[in-house]
PDB file of N, H, CA, C and O in Angstrom:
ATOM      1  N   MET A   1      43.048  45.008  20.271  1.00  0.00           N
ATOM      2  CA  MET A   1      42.861  46.467  19.742  1.00  0.00           C
ATOM      3  C   MET A   1      41.539  46.697  19.308  1.00  0.00           C
ATOM      4  O   MET A   1      41.181  47.871  19.394  1.00  0.00           O
ATOM      5  N   ARG A   2      40.805  45.977  18.912  1.00  0.00           N
ATOM      6  H   ARG A   2      41.097  45.023  18.842  1.00  0.00           H
ATOM      7  CA  ARG A   2      39.472  46.435  18.084  1.00  0.00           C
ATOM      8  C   ARG A   2      38.785  46.733  19.502  1.00  0.00           C
ATOM      9  O   ARG A   2      38.060  47.724  19.597  1.00  0.00           O
ATOM     10  N   HIS A   3      38.993  45.918  20.578  1.00  0.00           N
ATOM     11  H   HIS A   3      39.582  45.114  20.501  1.00  0.00           H
ATOM     12  CA  HIS A   3      37.918  46.355  22.044  1.00  0.00           C
ATOM     13  C   HIS A   3      38.288  47.558  22.723  1.00  0.00           C
ATOM     14  O   HIS A   3      37.438  48.213  23.326  1.00  0.00           O
ATOM     15  N   SER A   4      39.985  48.043  22.653  1.00  0.00           N
ATOM     16  H   SER A   4      40.676  47.511  22.163  1.00  0.00           H
ATOM     17  CA  SER A   4      40.193  49.010  22.939  1.00  0.00           C
ATOM     18  C   SER A   4      39.633  50.290  21.873  1.00  0.00           C
ATOM     19  O   SER A   4      39.072  51.307  22.281  1.00  0.00           O
ATOM     20  N   PHE A   5      39.875  50.034  20.684  1.00  0.00           N
ATOM     21  H   PHE A   5      40.330  49.208  20.353  1.00  0.00           H
ATOM     22  CA  PHE A   5      39.548  51.309  20.019  1.00  0.00           C
ATOM     23  C   PHE A   5      37.883  51.858  20.102  1.00  0.00           C
ATOM     24  O   PHE A   5      37.412  52.993  20.181  1.00  0.00           O
ATOM     25  N   ALA A   6      37.228  50.456  20.044  1.00  0.00           N
ATOM     26  H   ALA A   6      37.611  49.534  19.980  1.00  0.00           H
ATOM     27  CA  ALA A   6      35.825  50.661  20.479  1.00  0.00           C
ATOM     28  C   ALA A   6      35.347  51.570  21.661  1.00  0.00           C
ATOM     29  O   ALA A   6      34.501  52.463  21.719  1.00  0.00           O
ATOM     30  N   THR A   7      36.329  50.933  22.725  1.00  0.00           N
ATOM     31  H   THR A   7      37.017  50.208  22.677  1.00  0.00           H
ATOM     32  CA  THR A   7      35.781  51.389  24.165  1.00  0.00           C
ATOM     33  C   THR A   7      36.424  52.833  24.303  1.00  0.00           C
ATOM     34  O   THR A   7      36.017  53.644  25.135  1.00  0.00           O
ATOM     35  N   GLU A   8      37.408  53.075  23.464  1.00  0.00           N
ATOM     36  H   GLU A   8      37.738  52.416  22.788  1.00  0.00           H
ATOM     37  CA  GLU A   8      38.001  54.601  23.529  1.00  0.00           C
ATOM     38  C   GLU A   8      37.077  55.586  22.878  1.00  0.00           C
ATOM     39  O   GLU A   8      36.723  56.605  23.470  1.00  0.00           O
ATOM     40  N   LEU A   9      36.652  55.267  21.565  1.00  0.00           N
ATOM     41  H   LEU A   9      36.940  54.439  21.084  1.00  0.00           H
ATOM     42  CA  LEU A   9      35.449  56.252  20.818  1.00  0.00           C
ATOM     43  C   LEU A   9      34.533  56.421  21.913  1.00  0.00           C
ATOM     44  O   LEU A   9      34.528  57.445  22.597  1.00  0.00           O
ATOM     45  N   VAL A  10      33.704  55.383  22.116  1.00  0.00           N
ATOM     46  H   VAL A  10      33.708  54.551  21.561  1.00  0.00           H
ATOM     47  CA  VAL A  10      32.387  55.526  22.985  1.00  0.00           C
ATOM     48  C   VAL A  10      32.836  56.341  24.119  1.00  0.00           C
ATOM     49  O   VAL A  10      32.128  57.323  24.344  1.00  0.00           O
ATOM     50  N   ALA A  11      34.080  56.122  25.061  1.00  0.00           N
ATOM     51  H   ALA A  11      34.655  55.325  24.878  1.00  0.00           H
ATOM     52  CA  ALA A  11      34.278  56.638  26.196  1.00  0.00           C
ATOM     53  C   ALA A  11      34.241  58.200  25.855  1.00  0.00           C
ATOM     54  O   ALA A  11      33.648  59.034  26.539  1.00  0.00           O
ATOM     55  N   SER A  12      34.802  58.405  24.956  1.00  0.00           N
ATOM     56  H   SER A  12      35.284  57.728  24.400  1.00  0.00           H
ATOM     57  CA  SER A  12      35.281  60.104  24.127  1.00  0.00           C
ATOM     58  C   SER A  12      33.997  60.699  23.454  1.00  0.00           C
ATOM     59  O   SER A  12      33.991  61.677  22.707  1.00  0.00           O
ATOM     60  N   GLY A  13      32.751  59.849  23.888  1.00  0.00           N
ATOM     61  H   GLY A  13      32.755  59.055  24.495  1.00  0.00           H
ATOM     62  CA  GLY A  13      31.339  60.322  23.252  1.00  0.00           C
ATOM     63  C   GLY A  13      30.878  60.129  21.900  1.00  0.00           C
ATOM     64  O   GLY A  13      29.764  60.504  21.536  1.00  0.00           O
ATOM     65  N   THR A  14      31.874  59.437  20.998  1.00  0.00           N
ATOM     66  H   THR A  14      32.779  59.132  21.294  1.00  0.00           H
ATOM     67  CA  THR A  14      31.450  58.771  19.841  1.00  0.00           C
ATOM     68  C   THR A  14      30.051  57.929  20.089  1.00  0.00           C
ATOM     69  O   THR A  14      29.893  57.156  21.034  1.00  0.00           O
ATOM     70  N   ASP A  15      28.990  58.232  19.001  1.00  0.00           N
ATOM     71  H   ASP A  15      29.117  58.860  18.233  1.00  0.00           H
ATOM     72  CA  ASP A  15      27.546  57.318  19.397  1.00  0.00           C
ATOM     73  C   ASP A  15      28.079  55.917  18.734  1.00  0.00           C
ATOM     74  O   ASP A  15      28.821  55.938  17.751  1.00  0.00           O
ATOM     75  N   VAL A  16      27.685  54.811  19.291  1.00  0.00           N
ATOM     76  H   VAL A  16      27.082  54.794  20.090  1.00  0.00           H
ATOM     77  CA  VAL A  16      27.433  53.425  19.126  1.00  0.00           C
ATOM     78  C   VAL A  16      27.428  52.979  17.740  1.00  0.00           C
ATOM     79  O   VAL A  16      27.996  52.002  17.252  1.00  0.00           O
ATOM     80  N   LEU A  17      26.491  54.098  17.036  1.00  0.00           N
ATOM     81  H   LEU A  17      26.029  54.891  17.432  1.00  0.00           H
ATOM     82  CA  LEU A  17      25.887  53.860  15.755  1.00  0.00           C
ATOM     83  C   LEU A  17      27.123  53.913  14.661  1.00  0.00           C
ATOM     84  O   LEU A  17      27.163  53.323  13.582  1.00  0.00           O
ATOM     85  N   THR A  18      28.104  54.767  15.226  1.00  0.00           N
ATOM     86  H   THR A  18      28.071  55.247  16.103  1.00  0.00           H
ATOM     87  CA  THR A  18      29.174  55.294  14.415  1.00  0.00           C
ATOM     88  C   THR A  18      30.084  54.379  14.736  1.00  0.00           C
ATOM     89  O   THR A  18      30.417  53.704  13.761  1.00  0.00           O
ATOM     90  N   VAL A  19      30.563  54.126  15.640  1.00  0.00           N
ATOM     91  H   VAL A  19      30.293  54.674  16.431  1.00  0.00           H
ATOM     92  CA  VAL A  19      31.683  52.849  15.815  1.00  0.00           C
ATOM     93  C   VAL A  19      31.249  51.832  15.415  1.00  0.00           C
ATOM     94  O   VAL A  19      32.148  51.086  15.026  1.00  0.00           O
ATOM     95  N   GLN A  20      29.979  51.314  15.293  1.00  0.00           N
ATOM     96  H   GLN A  20      29.249  51.920  15.609  1.00  0.00           H
ATOM     97  CA  GLN A  20      29.103  50.216  14.205  1.00  0.00           C
ATOM     98  C   GLN A  20      29.824  50.310  12.758  1.00  0.00           C
ATOM     99  O   GLN A  20      30.387  49.382  12.178  1.00  0.00           O
ATOM    100  N   THR A  21      29.707  51.376  12.399  1.00  0.00           N
ATOM    101  H   THR A  21      29.250  52.131  12.870  1.00  0.00           H
ATOM    102  CA  THR A  21      29.911  51.682  10.931  1.00  0.00           C
ATOM    103  C   THR A  21      31.504  51.600  10.733  1.00  0.00           C
ATOM    104  O   THR A  21      31.928  51.213   9.643  1.00  0.00           O
ATOM    105  N   LEU A  22      32.430  51.966  11.794  1.00  0.00           N
ATOM    106  H   LEU A  22      32.086  52.280  12.679  1.00  0.00           H
ATOM    107  CA  LEU A  22      33.958  52.088  11.646  1.00  0.00           C
ATOM    108  C   LEU A  22      34.382  50.917  12.033  1.00  0.00           C
ATOM    109  O   LEU A  22      35.575  50.719  11.800  1.00  0.00           O
ATOM    110  N   LEU A  23      33.689  49.893  12.654  1.00  0.00           N
ATOM    111  H   LEU A  23      32.720  50.054  12.843  1.00  0.00           H
ATOM    112  CA  LEU A  23      34.218  48.715  13.054  1.00  0.00           C
ATOM    113  C   LEU A  23      33.332  47.458  11.867  1.00  0.00           C
ATOM    114  O   LEU A  23      33.515  46.241  11.840  1.00  0.00           O
ATOM    115  N   GLY A  24      32.611  48.082  11.207  1.00  0.00           N
ATOM    116  H   GLY A  24      32.462  49.070  11.229  1.00  0.00           H
ATOM    117  CA  GLY A  24      32.147  47.436   9.893  1.00  0.00           C
ATOM    118  C   GLY A  24      31.498  46.130  10.657  1.00  0.00           C
ATOM    119  O   GLY A  24      32.001  45.022  10.469  1.00  0.00           O
ATOM    120  N   HIS A  25      30.450  46.285  11.461  1.00  0.00           N
ATOM    121  H   HIS A  25      30.041  47.185  11.614  1.00  0.00           H
ATOM    122  CA  HIS A  25      29.598  45.343  12.570  1.00  0.00           C
ATOM    123  C   HIS A  25      28.459  45.451  11.526  1.00  0.00           C
ATOM    124  O   HIS A  25      28.388  46.373  10.713  1.00  0.00           O
ATOM    125  N   GLU A  26      27.530  44.380  11.623  1.00  0.00           N
ATOM    126  H   GLU A  26      27.588  43.632  12.284  1.00  0.00           H
ATOM    127  CA  GLU A  26      26.093  44.548  10.720  1.00  0.00           C
ATOM    128  C   GLU A  26      25.226  44.693  12.017  1.00  0.00           C
ATOM    129  O   GLU A  26      24.117  45.215  11.897  1.00  0.00           O
ATOM    130  N   SER A  27      25.569  44.348  13.019  1.00  0.00           N
ATOM    131  H   SER A  27      26.469  43.924  13.117  1.00  0.00           H
ATOM    132  CA  SER A  27      24.699  44.406  14.451  1.00  0.00           C
ATOM    133  C   SER A  27      25.292  45.334  15.303  1.00  0.00           C
ATOM    134  O   SER A  27      26.513  45.295  15.455  1.00  0.00           O
ATOM    135  N   VAL A  28      24.424  46.394  16.044  1.00  0.00           N
ATOM    136  H   VAL A  28      23.432  46.426  15.920  1.00  0.00           H
ATOM    137  CA  VAL A  28      24.733  46.935  17.051  1.00  0.00           C
ATOM    138  C   VAL A  28      25.048  46.587  18.339  1.00  0.00           C
ATOM    139  O   VAL A  28      25.631  47.343  19.117  1.00  0.00           O
ATOM    140  N   SER A  29      24.608  45.230  18.653  1.00  0.00           N
ATOM    141  H   SER A  29      24.135  44.616  18.021  1.00  0.00           H
ATOM    142  CA  SER A  29      24.804  44.530  19.841  1.00  0.00           C
ATOM    143  C   SER A  29      26.332  43.954  19.678  1.00  0.00           C
ATOM    144  O   SER A  29      26.957  43.710  20.710  1.00  0.00           O
ATOM    145  N   THR A  30      26.958  43.726  18.368  1.00  0.00           N
ATOM    146  H   THR A  30      26.450  43.924  17.530  1.00  0.00           H
ATOM    147  CA  THR A  30      28.080  43.241  18.416  1.00  0.00           C
ATOM    148  C   THR A  30      29.012  44.274  18.538  1.00  0.00           C
ATOM    149  O   THR A  30      30.100  43.866  18.945  1.00  0.00           O
ATOM    150  N   THR A  31      28.959  45.358  18.344  1.00  0.00           N
ATOM    151  H   THR A  31      28.075  45.689  18.013  1.00  0.00           H
ATOM    152  CA  THR A  31      29.230  46.770  18.267  1.00  0.00           C
ATOM    153  C   THR A  31      29.383  47.144  20.118  1.00  0.00           C
ATOM    154  O   THR A  31      30.389  47.665  20.598  1.00  0.00           O
ATOM    155  N   GLN A  32      28.284  46.782  20.841  1.00  0.00           N
ATOM    156  H   GLN A  32      27.467  46.359  20.450  1.00  0.00           H
ATOM    157  CA  GLN A  32      28.199  46.891  22.241  1.00  0.00           C
ATOM    158  C   GLN A  32      29.147  46.034  22.948  1.00  0.00           C
ATOM    159  O   GLN A  32      29.760  46.362  23.964  1.00  0.00           O
ATOM    160  N   VAL A  33      29.222  44.966  22.370  1.00  0.00           N
ATOM    161  H   VAL A  33      28.724  44.699  21.545  1.00  0.00           H
ATOM    162  CA  VAL A  33      30.358  43.462  23.123  1.00  0.00           C
ATOM    163  C   VAL A  33      31.608  44.541  23.069  1.00  0.00           C
ATOM    164  O   VAL A  33      32.064  44.963  24.132  1.00  0.00           O
ATOM    165  N   TYR A  34      32.178  44.999  21.732  1.00  0.00           N
ATOM    166  H   TYR A  34      31.808  44.656  20.869  1.00  0.00           H
ATOM    167  CA  TYR A  34      33.510  45.680  21.559  1.00  0.00           C
ATOM    168  C   TYR A  34      33.711  47.005  22.303  1.00  0.00           C
ATOM    169  O   TYR A  34      34.757  47.373  22.837  1.00  0.00           O
ATOM    170  N   ALA A  35      32.819  47.507  22.267  1.00  0.00           N
ATOM    171  H   ALA A  35      31.969  47.208  21.834  1.00  0.00           H
ATOM    172  CA  ALA A  35      32.927  48.947  23.106  1.00  0.00           C
ATOM    173  C   ALA A  35      32.651  48.578  24.577  1.00  0.00           C
ATOM    174  O   ALA A  35      32.644  49.520  25.369  1.00  0.00           O
ATOM    175  N   HIS A  36      32.460  47.542  24.973  1.00  0.00           N
ATOM    176  H   HIS A  36      32.465  46.777  24.329  1.00  0.00           H
ATOM    177  CA  HIS A  36      31.894  47.409  26.670  1.00  0.00           C
ATOM    178  C   HIS A  36      30.933  48.811  27.153  1.00  0.00           C
ATOM    179  O   HIS A  36      31.076  49.578  28.106  1.00  0.00           O
ATOM    180  N   VAL A  37      30.245  48.780  26.410  1.00  0.00           N
ATOM    181  H   VAL A  37      30.130  48.157  25.636  1.00  0.00           H
ATOM    182  CA  VAL A  37      29.125  49.861  26.605  1.00  0.00           C
ATOM    183  C   VAL A  37      28.742  49.577  28.378  1.00  0.00           C
ATOM    184  O   VAL A  37      28.147  48.563  28.742  1.00  0.00           O
ATOM    185  N   GLN A  38      29.199  50.653  29.329  1.00  0.00           N
ATOM    186  H   GLN A  38      29.682  51.477  29.034  1.00  0.00           H
ATOM    187  CA  GLN A  38      28.905  50.349  30.513  1.00  0.00           C
ATOM    188  C   GLN A  38      27.711  50.783  31.151  1.00  0.00           C
ATOM    189  O   GLN A  38      27.201  51.726  30.545  1.00  0.00           O
ATOM    190  N   GLN A  39      27.098  50.427  32.150  1.00  0.00           N
ATOM    191  H   GLN A  39      27.512  49.662  32.642  1.00  0.00           H
ATOM    192  CA  GLN A  39      25.554  50.820  32.575  1.00  0.00           C
ATOM    193  C   GLN A  39      25.453  52.527  32.570  1.00  0.00           C
ATOM    194  O   GLN A  39      24.482  53.096  32.070  1.00  0.00           O
ATOM    195  N   GLU A  40      26.630  53.287  33.217  1.00  0.00           N
ATOM    196  H   GLU A  40      27.418  52.825  33.623  1.00  0.00           H
ATOM    197  CA  GLU A  40      26.961  54.264  33.492  1.00  0.00           C
ATOM    198  C   GLU A  40      26.851  55.253  32.329  1.00  0.00           C
ATOM    199  O   GLU A  40      26.538  56.436  32.469  1.00  0.00           O
ATOM    200  N   ALA A  41      27.176  54.577  31.014  1.00  0.00           N
ATOM    201  H   ALA A  41      27.430  53.617  30.900  1.00  0.00           H
ATOM    202  CA  ALA A  41      27.149  55.313  29.768  1.00  0.00           C
ATOM    203  C   ALA A  41      25.617  55.118  29.290  1.00  0.00           C
ATOM    204  O   ALA A  41      25.251  55.959  28.469  1.00  0.00           O
ATOM    205  N   ARG A  42      24.859  54.350  29.590  1.00  0.00           N
ATOM    206  H   ARG A  42      25.157  53.667  30.257  1.00  0.00           H
ATOM    207  CA  ARG A  42      23.339  54.091  29.235  1.00  0.00           C
ATOM    208  C   ARG A  42      22.557  55.170  29.937  1.00  0.00           C
ATOM    209  O   ARG A  42      21.662  55.864  29.456  1.00  0.00           O
ATOM    210  N   GLU A  43      23.123  55.195  31.340  1.00  0.00           N
ATOM    211  H   GLU A  43      23.851  54.632  31.731  1.00  0.00           H
ATOM    212  CA  GLU A  43      22.351  55.980  32.476  1.00  0.00           C
ATOM    213  C   GLU A  43      22.640  57.632  31.952  1.00  0.00           C
ATOM    214  O   GLU A  43      21.837  58.555  32.092  1.00  0.00           O
ATOM    215  N   LYS A  44      23.953  57.720  31.341  1.00  0.00           N
ATOM    216  H   LYS A  44      24.605  56.971  31.227  1.00  0.00           H
ATOM    217  CA  LYS A  44      24.187  59.312  31.028  1.00  0.00           C
ATOM    218  C   LYS A  44      23.176  59.512  29.855  1.00  0.00           C
ATOM    219  O   LYS A  44      22.460  60.514  29.853  1.00  0.00           O
ATOM    220  N   ALA A  45      23.090  58.455  28.720  1.00  0.00           N
ATOM    221  H   ALA A  45      23.672  57.641  28.722  1.00  0.00           H
ATOM    222  CA  ALA A  45      22.174  58.509  27.722  1.00  0.00           C
ATOM    223  C   ALA A  45      20.704  59.134  27.951  1.00  0.00           C
ATOM    224  O   ALA A  45      20.196  60.137  27.449  1.00  0.00           O
ATOM    225  N   ILE A  46      20.209  58.232  28.851  1.00  0.00           N
ATOM    226  H   ILE A  46      20.622  57.418  29.258  1.00  0.00           H
ATOM    227  CA  ILE A  46      19.224  58.468  29.184  1.00  0.00           C
ATOM    228  C   ILE A  46      18.744  59.925  29.851  1.00  0.00           C
ATOM    229  O   ILE A  46      17.859  60.623  29.358  1.00  0.00           O
ATOM    230  N   ALA A  47      19.444  60.234  30.986  1.00  0.00           N
ATOM    231  H   ALA A  47      20.164  59.667  31.387  1.00  0.00           H
ATOM    232  CA  ALA A  47      19.540  61.439  31.285  1.00  0.00           C
ATOM    233  C   ALA A  47      19.331  62.378  30.174  1.00  0.00           C
ATOM    234  O   ALA A  47      18.403  63.181  30.067  1.00  0.00           O
ATOM    235  N   ASN A  48      20.282  62.187  29.379  1.00  0.00           N
ATOM    236  H   ASN A  48      21.035  61.535  29.466  1.00  0.00           H
ATOM    237  CA  ASN A  48      20.730  63.613  28.382  1.00  0.00           C
ATOM    238  C   ASN A  48      18.922  63.653  27.666  1.00  0.00           C
ATOM    239  O   ASN A  48      18.255  64.676  27.510  1.00  0.00           O
ATOM    240  N   LEU A  49      18.535  62.377  27.375  1.00  0.00           N
ATOM    241  H   LEU A  49      19.076  61.546  27.502  1.00  0.00           H
ATOM    242  CA  LEU A  49      17.048  62.437  26.572  1.00  0.00           C
ATOM    243  C   LEU A  49      16.440  63.216  27.226  1.00  0.00           C
ATOM    244  O   LEU A  49      16.198  64.313  26.722  1.00  0.00           O
ATOM    245  N   LEU A  50      15.967  62.904  28.627  1.00  0.00           N
ATOM    246  H   LEU A  50      16.164  62.013  29.036  1.00  0.00           H
ATOM    247  CA  LEU A  50      15.165  63.610  29.602  1.00  0.00           C
ATOM    248  C   LEU A  50      15.358  64.819  29.649  1.00  0.00           C
ATOM    249  O   LEU A  50      14.380  65.563  29.725  1.00  0.00           O
ATOM    250  N   ILE A  51      16.750  65.380  29.616  1.00  0.00           N
ATOM    251  H   ILE A  51      17.544  64.776  29.554  1.00  0.00           H
ATOM    252  CA  ILE A  51      17.057  66.980  29.792  1.00  0.00           C
ATOM    253  C   ILE A  51      16.613  67.286  28.521  1.00  0.00           C
ATOM    254  O   ILE A  51      16.049  68.379  28.583  1.00  0.00           O
ATOM    255  N   THR A  52      16.594  66.784  27.242  1.00  0.00           N
ATOM    256  H   THR A  52      17.051  65.896  27.191  1.00  0.00           H
ATOM    257  CA  THR A  52      16.229  67.130  25.893  1.00  0.00           C
ATOM    258  C   THR A  52      15.120  67.402  25.780  1.00  0.00           C
ATOM    259  O   THR A  52      14.802  68.526  25.391  1.00  0.00           O
ATOM    260  N   ASN A  53      14.045  66.295  26.138  1.00  0.00           N
ATOM    261  H   ASN A  53      14.303  65.382  26.454  1.00  0.00           H
ATOM    262  CA  ASN A  53      12.630  66.538  26.054  1.00  0.00           C
ATOM    263  C   ASN A  53      12.201  67.542  27.173  1.00  0.00           C
ATOM    264  O   ASN A  53      11.187  68.109  26.766  1.00  0.00           O
ATOM    265  N   GLU A  54      12.469  67.895  28.128  1.00  0.00           N
ATOM    266  H   GLU A  54      13.293  67.435  28.458  1.00  0.00           H
ATOM    267  CA  GLU A  54      12.041  68.735  29.073  1.00  0.00           C
ATOM    268  C   GLU A  54      11.471  70.009  28.571  1.00  0.00           C
ATOM    269  O   GLU A  54      11.048  70.851  29.364  1.00  0.00           O
TER     270      GLU A  54
END
């Protein structure tokens, strides 16, 4: 259930640090495992940074 909760939050746009807080994890790397952060999400985040910094 925690995996599904975390994955849905990240998929809907909630940042991983917020999910980390909600799950009570000390390490963001643990949250990334629970949230199944995908390569596509990483690429989207990088693209958003590049657009923002132009």
